[in-house]
PAZAVEX-265571 format. One record per residue (C-alpha): residue number from 1; x, y, z. Coordinates in steps of 0.1 Angstrom, whole numbers. Layout:
 num     X     Y     Z
 NUM     X     Y     Z
...
//
This chain:
 num     X     Y     Z
   1  1280  1031  -678
   2  1264   995  -667
   3  1267   988  -705
   4  1305   998  -701
   5  1314   984  -674
   6  1299   951  -681
   7  1321   950  -715
   8  1352   959  -695
   9  1347   933  -669
  10  1336   904  -700
  11  1376   916  -721
  12  1392   911  -683
  13  1378   878  -679
  14  1385   865  -716
  15  1422   879  -707
  16  1427   866  -676
  17  1420   834  -680
  18  1444   811  -684
  19  1447   771  -684
  20  1426   746  -706
  21  1396   754  -728
  22  1361   754  -705
  23  1332   732  -711
  24  1308   748  -734
  25  1282   741  -700
  26  1299   760  -679
  27  1307   787  -706
  28  1268   786  -713
  29  1259   789  -674
  30  1279   817  -672
  31  1268   836  -701
  32  1230   831  -688
  33  1247   846  -647
  34  1260   874  -668
  35  1229   884  -687
  36  1207   879  -657
  37  1232   902  -637
  38  1229   926  -667
  39  1190   926  -664
  40  1192   935  -627
  41  1217   961  -633
  42  1199   977  -656
  43  1165   977  -637
  44  1186   987  -606
  45  1206  1019  -618
  46  1185  1031  -645
  47  1190  1067  -634
  48  1221  1083  -622
  49  1207  1091  -586
  50  1208  1054  -585
  51  1243  1051  -581
  52  1246  1067  -549
  53  1238  1030  -534
  54  1265  1013  -558
  55  1286  1007  -526
  56  1258   991  -512
  57  1252   968  -535
  58  1284   955  -542
  59  1288   948  -503
  60  1258   929  -498
  61  1269   908  -530
  62  1304   906  -518
  63  1290   889  -490
  64  1267   867  -509
  65  1295   853  -530
  66  1314   847  -499
  67  1290   824  -484
  68  1284   803  -512
  69  1324   797  -516
  70  1319   786  -478
  71  1292   761  -486
  72  1307   746  -512
  73  1342   744  -496
  74  1322   722  -469
  75  1303   699  -494
  76  1331   689  -514
  77  1350   680  -481
  78  1321   661  -471
  79  1320   642  -506
  80  1363   636  -501
  81  1354   622  -464
  82  1327   596  -477
  83  1349   583  -510
  84  1376   579  -485
  85  1358   557  -461
  86  1343   535  -489
  87  1371   527  -506
  88  1386   517  -473
  89  1356   490  -468
  90  1365   478  -505
  91  1400   470  -492
  92  1386   450  -466
  93  1362   434  -480
  94  1388   419  -504
  95  1410   410  -480
  96  1379   388  -463
  97  1368   372  -498
  98  1405   355  -502
  99  1402   338  -466
 100  1368   327  -477
 101  1382   314  -512
 102  1410   295  -494
 103  1385   279  -465
 104  1359   266  -499
 105  1387   249  -517
 106  1399   232  -484
 107  1363   222  -479
 108  1362   206  -517
 109  1390   186  -508
 110  1377   169  -482
 111  1343   164  -498
 112  1359   144  -521
 113  1380   121  -498
 114  1345   111  -478
 115  1328   104  -514
 116  1355    74  -514
 117  1350    64  -483
 118  1314    62  -485
 119  1313    39  -515
 120  1325    14  -494
 121  1296    11  -474
 122  1270     4  -497
 123  1270   -33  -496
 124  1269   -29  -457
 125  1236    -9  -461
 126  1223   -33  -490
 127  1230   -60  -458
 128  1211   -40  -434
 129  1181   -37  -458
 130  1178   -74  -463
 131  1179   -78  -421
 132  1153   -57  -418
 133  1127   -71  -446
 134  1137  -106  -429
 135  1133   -92  -393
 136  1099   -78  -399
 137  1089  -113  -420
 138  1097  -130  -391
 139  1082  -110  -367
 140  1048  -110  -384
 141  1048  -148  -397
 142  1026  -159  -365
 143  1001  -133  -372
 144  1000  -137  -410
 145   993  -175  -400
 146   963  -165  -375
 147   945  -148  -400
 148   923  -174  -411
 149   912  -181  -378
 150   908  -151  -371
 151   883  -145  -398
 152   862  -176  -389
 153   865  -164  -355
 154   847  -131  -364
 155   821  -148  -385
 156   813  -171  -356
 157   810  -136  -337
 158   786  -117  -363
 159   765  -150  -368
 160   760  -150  -329
 161   754  -111  -335
 162   779  -104  -309
 163   788   -74  -327
 164   812   -51  -303
 165   836   -84  -302
 166   833   -92  -341
 167   843   -57  -345
 168   868   -56  -329
 169   884   -88  -343
 170   878   -71  -375
 171   896   -39  -361
 172   926   -63  -353
 173   926   -75  -388
 174   927   -48  -410
 175   952   -28  -390
 176   974   -63  -397
 177   964   -60  -433
 178   969   -22  -430
 179  1006   -27  -417
 180  1017   -51  -436
 181  1011   -32  -468
 182  1026     1  -456
 183  1058   -21  -447
 184  1057   -38  -483
 185  1054    -3  -497
 186  1079    14  -479
 187  1104   -13  -486
 188  1098    -8  -525
 189  1104    27  -515
 190  1068    39  -521
 191  1063    21  -552
 192  1045   -13  -544
 193  1037   -35  -576
 194  1000   -39  -584
 195  1009   -76  -582
 196  1020   -74  -543
 197   989   -56  -536
 198   968   -83  -554
 199   987  -107  -533
 200   976   -89  -503
 201   941   -83  -509
 202   936  -123  -520
 203   953  -130  -487
 204   930  -109  -468
 205   897  -115  -494
 206   880  -127  -461
 207   882   -95  -442
 208   865   -75  -473
 209   837  -104  -467
 210   834   -98  -426
 211   830   -62  -435
 212   801   -68  -458
 213   788   -91  -432
 214   791   -71  -401
 215   775   -41  -419
 216   744   -59  -430
 217   740   -72  -397
 218   746   -37  -381
 219   720   -26  -406
 220   695   -55  -397
 221   698   -41  -361
 222   691    -6  -372
 223   662   -12  -390
 224   642   -34  -367
 225   653    -3  -340
 226   622     4  -332
 227   612   -28  -323
 228   641   -36  -305
 229   633    -4  -283
 230   608   -21  -265
 231   621   -55  -261
 232   662   -51  -258
 233   680   -22  -273
 234   711   -39  -261
 235   719   -46  -298
 236   709   -16  -309
 237   736     7  -288
 238   760   -19  -299
 239   754    -8  -334
 240   758    29  -326
 241   789    23  -308
 242   806     3  -337
 243   794    34  -359
 244   807    58  -341
 245   838    39  -340
 246   842    37  -374
 247   835    74  -380
 248   864    83  -355
 249   887    55  -372
 250   876    75  -409
 251   887   109  -394
 252   918   103  -380
 253   925    82  -413
 254   915   112  -431
 255   935   137  -411
 256   966   115  -411
 257   964   120  -450
 258   959   154  -449
 259   991   162  -427
 260  1011   152  -454
 261  1046   139  -449
 262  1069   114  -458
 263  1057    88  -433
 264  1021    95  -439
 265  1003    60  -447
 266   977    63  -476
 267   941    54  -471
 268   933    17  -468
 269   910    -2  -492
 270   873     8  -483
 271   879    41  -465
 272   863    61  -457
 273   829    39  -450
 274   809    68  -438
 275   788    45  -415
 276   770    74  -401
 277   756    86  -434
 278   744    49  -440
 279   732    47  -402
 280   707    76  -411
 281   700    60  -447
 282   688    27  -430
 283   665    44  -406
 284   648    63  -436
 285   646    32  -453
 286   629    16  -420
 287   605    41  -417
 288   594    40  -453
 289   590     2  -450
 290   573    11  -415
 291   548    33  -440
 292   541     4  -466
 293   535   -18  -438
 294   506    -3  -431
 295   481   -21  -446
 296   468    -4  -482
 297   438   -28  -486
 298   407   -10  -490
 299   424    25  -486
 300   399    40  -517
 301   367    51  -507
 302   357    51  -466
 303   386    29  -458
 304   416    62  -467
 305   404    79  -437
 306   409    50  -421
 307   443    48  -435
 308   451    77  -425
 309   444    75  -393
 310   462    41  -387
 311   492    62  -399
 312   487    89  -375
 313   487    61  -351
 314   519    42  -360
 315   536    78  -363
 316   529    90  -332
 317   539    57  -317
 318   570    51  -333
 319   584    92  -323
 320   568    81  -284
 321   597    53  -289
 322   620    71  -304
 323   617   100  -280
 324   616    78  -248
 325   639    50  -253
 326   662    54  -288
 327   670    89  -284
 328   693    80  -250
 329   711    53  -267
 330   724    72  -297
 331   750   103  -287
 332   732   139  -288
 333   749   152  -321
 334   724   122  -336
 335   694   144  -329
 336   676   109  -336
 337   640   122  -333
 338   644   153  -356
 339   657   127  -380
 340   626   102  -377
 341   606   135  -385
 342   626   144  -415
 343   621   110  -427
 344   578   104  -414
 345   576   135  -431
 346   595   130  -467
 347   578    93  -467
 348   542   115  -458
 349   552   138  -488
 350   555   111  -512
 351   527    91  -505
 352   501   119  -498
 353   511   131  -532
 354   502    96  -548
 355   474    93  -532
 356   465   130  -547
 357   472   118  -579
 358   438    93  -578
 359   410   101  -590
 360   389   106  -555
 361   357   112  -545
 362   348   143  -528
 363   349   126  -496
 364   381   110  -500
 365   396   144  -508
 366   377   159  -477
 367   399   133  -456
 368   430   141  -472
 369   423   178  -469
 370   416   179  -433
 371   441   153  -421
 372   474   178  -442
 373   455   207  -431
 374   443   201  -393
 375   449   166  -381
 376   489   164  -388
 377   497   196  -371
 378   471   195  -349
 379   480   190  -309
 380   474   155  -314
 381   502   148  -338
 382   530   173  -351
 383   517   199  -335
 384   524   181  -296
 385   541   204  -273
 386   569   182  -273
 387   574   180  -311
 388   571   216  -320
 389   607   227  -316
 390   613   198  -335
 391   594   206  -363
 392   606   244  -362
 393   643   230  -361
 394   636   209  -391
 395   619   233  -409
 396   602   204  -428
 397   581   226  -448
 398   540   218  -462
 399   530   182  -468
 400   514   189  -496
 401   528   224  -515
 402   503   256  -524
 403   498   239  -560
 404   487   205  -548
 405   464   218  -525
 406   454   241  -548
 407   447   215  -573
 408   431   193  -543
 409   407   217  -537
 410   392   221  -575
 411   390   180  -576
 412   371   183  -547
 413   344   214  -558
 414   342   197  -592
 415   334   163  -574
 416   312   180  -556
 417   293   197  -582
 418   292   165  -601
 419   271   152  -569
 420   251   181  -567
 421   242   186  -601
 422   229   151  -601
 423   213   156  -572
 424   195   187  -581
 425   186   168  -614
 426   166   144  -590
 427   150   170  -570
 428   140   186  -598
 429   123   151  -613
 430   105   146  -577
 431    91   179  -580
 432    79   180  -617
 433    64   143  -601
 434    43   162  -574
 435    30   183  -597
 436     9   157  -613
 437    -5   143  -582
 438   -40   148  -573
 439   -45   164  -542
 440   -33   201  -531
 441     7   209  -523
 442    18   204  -485
 443    21   234  -461
 444    45   246  -439
 445    36   256  -400
 446    28   290  -414
 447     1   278  -438
 448    22   288  -470
 449    23   258  -497
 450    55   244  -505
 451    71   211  -521
 452   105   194  -508
 453   127   211  -534
 454   135   241  -513
 455   143   219  -487
 456   164   192  -506
 457   180   225  -522
 458   191   243  -490
 459   201   213  -472
 460   222   198  -499
 461   239   238  -500
 462   245   245  -465
 463   257   211  -454
 464   286   212  -484
 465   292   250  -469
 466   296   239  -436
 467   317   205  -448
 468   340   231  -468
 469   342   255  -438
 470   357   227  -419
 471   389   224  -446
 472   390   263  -447
 473   372   292  -457
 474   389   295  -494
 475   369   259  -499
 476   338   269  -486
 477   341   302  -505
 478   347   278  -539
 479   319   256  -528
 480   293   283  -521
 481   302   296  -555
 482   298   262  -572
 483   268   259  -555
 484   255   294  -569
 485   262   285  -603
 486   244   252  -599
 487   211   268  -583
 488   212   294  -614
 489   213   263  -636
 490   183   245  -619
 491   167   277  -619
 492   164   283  -653
 493   156   243  -657
 494   128   250  -633
 495   114   279  -651
 496   114   263  -689
 497    98   232  -664
 498    67   257  -656
 499    64   270  -691
 500    57   233  -704
 501    38   227  -672
 502    18   254  -685
 503    14   245  -721
 504     3   211  -710
 505   -22   221  -689
 506   -37   245  -718
 507   -35   220  -742
 508   -60   196  -721
 509   -81   219  -696
 510  -108   192  -692
 511   -83   167  -676
 512   -87   163  -639
 513   -54   150  -634
 514   -45   192  -636
 515   -72   202  -613
 516   -43   215  -584
 517   -25   230  -614
 518   -29   268  -598
 519   -21   255  -561
 520    16   239  -574
 521    20   271  -594
 522    18   288  -562
 523    35   261  -544
 524    65   269  -567
 525    66   308  -561
 526    68   299  -526
 527    99   277  -532
 528   116   307  -550
 529   111   331  -523
 530   123   299  -498
 531   157   294  -524
 532   162   332  -524
 533   164   337  -489
 534   189   305  -487
 535   207   325  -517
 536   211   353  -499
 537   223   333  -468
 538   251   318  -491
 539   262   350  -504
 540   266   367  -470
 541   287   333  -461
 542   313   341  -488
 543   338   364  -475
 544   347   396  -493
 545   382   386  -509
 546   368   362  -525
 547   347   383  -551
 548   376   384  -575
 549   391   350  -572
 550   371   336  -602
 551   376   343  -638
 552   344   329  -649
 553   312   358  -648
 554   300   351  -614
 555   265   335  -606
 556   235   354  -609
 557   208   334  -596
 558   190   358  -581
 559   183   373  -614
 560   173   336  -622
 561   145   333  -595
 562   135   365  -601
 563   128   355  -641
 564   113   319  -626
 565    87   340  -601
 566    78   364  -627
 567    71   335  -652
 568    52   321  -624
 569    28   345  -614
 570    24   353  -652
 571    13   311  -658
 572   -10   325  -624
 573   -24   355  -641
 574   -31   336  -672
 575   -53   315  -652
 576   -71   338  -637
 577   -81   349  -672
 578   -91   319  -682
 579  -110   316  -652
 580  -127   349  -659
 581  -127   345  -698
 582  -164   328  -696
 583  -181   357  -678
 584  -163   387  -695
 585  -186   386  -726
 586  -217   399  -704
 587  -199   426  -687
 588  -211   463  -701
 589  -238   451  -723
 590  -275   457  -715
 591  -287   426  -696
 592  -257   437  -670
 593  -271   472  -670
 594  -306   457  -663
 595  -296   429  -636
 596  -254   432  -632
 597  -254   395  -633
 598  -217   384  -647
 599  -203   408  -619
 600  -210   386  -587
 601  -196   355  -607
 602  -166   374  -614
 603  -162   387  -578
 604  -167   344  -568
 605  -135   337  -590
 606  -114   366  -579
 607  -123   358  -541
 608  -113   321  -547
 609   -81   328  -564
 610   -73   356  -534
 611   -78   329  -511
 612   -51   308  -528
 613   -27   333  -530
 614   -29   335  -491
 615   -10   302  -493
 616    17   322  -508
 617    45   334  -488
 618    49   374  -490
 619    61   398  -512
 620    47   372  -537
 621    16   370  -521
 622     8   408  -526
 623    26   408  -560
 624    -2   383  -570
 625   -31   403  -556
 626   -19   433  -573
 627   -16   419  -606
 628   -50   401  -603
 629   -64   437  -593
 630   -48   451  -626
 631   -58   419  -645
 632  -102   427  -632
 633   -97   466  -645
 634   -75   460  -673
 635  -105   432  -686
 636  -132   459  -674
 637  -119   485  -693
 638  -116   464  -721
 639  -150   454  -722
 640  -161   489  -719
 641  -140   495  -753
 642  -156   471  -769
 643  -186   496  -770
 644  -212   466  -762
 645  -237   493  -748
 646  -239   528  -760
 647  -260   552  -744
 648  -296   564  -756
 649  -305   589  -730
 650  -292   607  -703
 651  -311   583  -679
 652  -289   552  -695
 653  -256   574  -690
 654  -267   578  -653
 655  -278   540  -649
 656  -246   527  -666
 657  -225   549  -644
 658  -241   540  -612
 659  -236   498  -624
 660  -201   508  -628
 661  -199   522  -593
 662  -216   493  -578
 663  -189   470  -595
 664  -164   490  -583
 665  -174   488  -546
 666  -178   450  -553
 667  -145   449  -562
 668  -128   473  -534
 669  -148   450  -510
 670  -124   418  -525
 671   -95   438  -525
 672   -97   456  -492
 673   -70   436  -475
 674   -45   451  -503
 675   -42   484  -491
 676   -41   471  -457
 677   -10   449  -458
 678     8   487  -475
 679    15   473  -505
 680    -5   491  -532
 681     9   505  -561
 682    15   537  -564
 683   -15   540  -589
 684   -45   521  -576
 685   -66   508  -609
 686   -97   507  -595
 687   -95   541  -591
 688  -101   546  -627
 689  -136   528  -627
 690  -154   559  -609
 691  -133   585  -632
 692  -150   566  -661
 693  -181   566  -643
 694  -183   601  -639
 695  -171   610  -672
 696  -201   593  -684
 697  -226   603  -659
 698  -216   642  -671
 699  -245   660  -682
 700  -233   689  -695
 701  -210   678  -730
 702  -194   712  -728
 703  -175   701  -698
 704  -163   668  -714
 705  -127   692  -724
 706  -118   698  -686
 707  -128   660  -679
 708  -105   646  -705
 709   -78   668  -696
 710   -84   657  -658
 711   -83   620  -668
 712   -52   624  -692
 713   -36   642  -660
 714   -39   609  -644
 715   -34   585  -670
 716   -17   599  -697
 717   -13   566  -714
 718   -48   572  -728
 719   -50   578  -762
 720   -74   596  -787
 721   -89   561  -795
 722   -99   555  -758
 723  -114   593  -754
 724  -131   589  -792
 725  -149   553  -779
 726  -159   570  -743
 727  -175   596  -761
 728  -193   572  -782
 729  -208   555  -755
 730  -219   589  -742
 731  -239   590  -775
 732  -249   628  -769
 733  -214   646  -785
 734  -216   663  -812
 735  -188   663  -837
 736  -175   695  -830
 737  -173   687  -795
 738  -155   656  -803
 739  -129   674  -826
 740  -124   696  -797
 741  -120   671  -773
 742   -97   650  -791
 743   -72   684  -807
 744   -71   694  -768
 745   -56   659  -760
 746   -33   659  -788
 747   -18   691  -777
 748   -17   682  -742
 749    -6   648  -742
 750    19   650  -713
 751    47   623  -712
 752    49   591  -690
 753    62   598  -654
 754    92   580  -640
 755    78   553  -620
 756    39   554  -637
 757    25   514  -649
 758     6   523  -678
 759   -31   506  -679
 760   -47   518  -711
 761   -14   505  -736
 762   -26   469  -725
 763   -61   477  -738
 764   -60   477  -778
 765   -98   496  -793
 766  -116   478  -818
 767  -115   490  -852
 768  -146   509  -863
 769  -173   492  -883
 770  -183   517  -908
 771  -186   506  -942
 772  -171   541  -954
 773  -150   568  -943
 774  -156   600  -954
 775  -125   625  -967
 776  -124   645  -936
 777   -90   660  -926
 778   -93   646  -892
 779  -100   611  -906
 780   -72   610  -931
//
């Protein structure tokens, strides 16, 4: 039904559309609308029962169509009214344009008439311009004629230092010159010829000379301001007023030129003069001149400290003059005290930089460092309460840069090192000469041997550290480090000198010149103890931050001290052995067994040496006593190992053991003080003699196995050769027992405990005197 209705509608529309051809766009729009309506109707009326609502849909669509037609008519009506109002405005504009065009034509006609009338006035304009020039020339003639006289008068005022009057005259001359140039430039239409400019400049050439002369006098007054302030500050005040006038005039001229406009005058020749900047420049040159006026004679050496002191007094006196006198003669914005501080600081910086580049000695470098780091910023100088604020405001920075200070400190340390090295060399030479003296070494208040060497070295290093600390902890640490290096070098040379001293003594034992050889060895050991304490004190003075500041290997004077002490102790023991040697061959022989003769002599030698060891400072005194004890026991056991005495019976074994115990008692009486001082070694060597005596005195050979095991437990360094010799000395040990004992010793050889000091290792067993050897497995 819808489709048929729609087709009938299309036919009706096509048959009832009269008139001209419709636009394609309208026809396309109608097709789209009808298609949409058809789609809508087919969706709404898809079933017959839906046709009951057809009248409702028709009524609603009729109302909607009527509403659309009403709005379209209203919109078209408003557009038509707007078009009508626009057409009315266009008609009014066209009428006004016609009136304006008529007025412009009338104005053009009147302008042409005025141009013809103005041409008749050209001649009058030229006459008026010439009249104005002649009037200006006539009015300026009196002033032009007076220029030369004014120049001469101004020169006279300048020479008599009547500066303010001279400057007033000069300003009149300059104003006249500028006015004439401006009038000429105006008359020439702003394009004054070079020839006219040269004529004016030549006529006013005296003015330029006056400016130079006045400036010269002004700067002379400014440069002598410090002297004038104490006598007559009037010329300085006049100079400052003139400078301020010139500065104000420069500022005015610059502002006029910067303002622009057709009537602005060009800057006069020589402007701006910037005399205020020149004022401060001359002040800086005057300060530099005063620095140069301080006498540089005798600046090197001790005179450098006096030179720096003169600089200090000169600067402070000038600052007092500036603050109390000159500061009141200038405007506040000059900040004259700050300017003088800045100039003084710059001059000092340049001067001290020059001084630092010289080849200075340590005392000179100390004077410079102390002056820069302490005196310059102290309350006596720039740290004065009235100057601290000015110093902070100026932000002047350090007198010498950080790099410069480090270089100066390095130069100081190198200079001190050279001096210390020379003094140490001389002190060592004196020490070597003292060793050749035919008298005992000197003793201190405690009775210990000593020479002048440690006192000289200690005082020198302590004094250098104390002086360096006056500059700063960093320099103190560097100086101490240098001293420790030199101490290590000295101790190495000292040890070499000890070795040479010992060789020389052994070459000529009969020379009476060396009879105090042992005494000076002991004095050298005491000296090392003193130097060790001094070294430890210096190391304690160093700050903890200085440990990683040195690229070189850190000095180790304590190790060098230990090497020197060990070498000296070895030489002392060599001398003890040399004194004991004449009596050692008679030890443990049959005459000794019968009479015990060499032992008392050995004891006397030991007593004499131990009495001398008392003159050595602890702990080396105990060390020497211990070494003497070890030496005596080792030589005693070595004599036993020589098999000078082989027992033939049990009675001889008893006598041998008894005599060894008696010798042990004599030795113990000599060394009784060693244990009392609490420094006895962990293994007492004297305890070995009773053990060996008991081994020899043992009656039952079958018990030797147990005795040897106990001996090896106490002295694990004992070897089979040592035990074999002991068995042979007994003279009653069968081959079987000997083999069993040696087998047991070989199987139960314990390792050396930690801290154990070997005693049998230093004792070599002499080779066997047998002419032949049986081919036994043990011998092989």
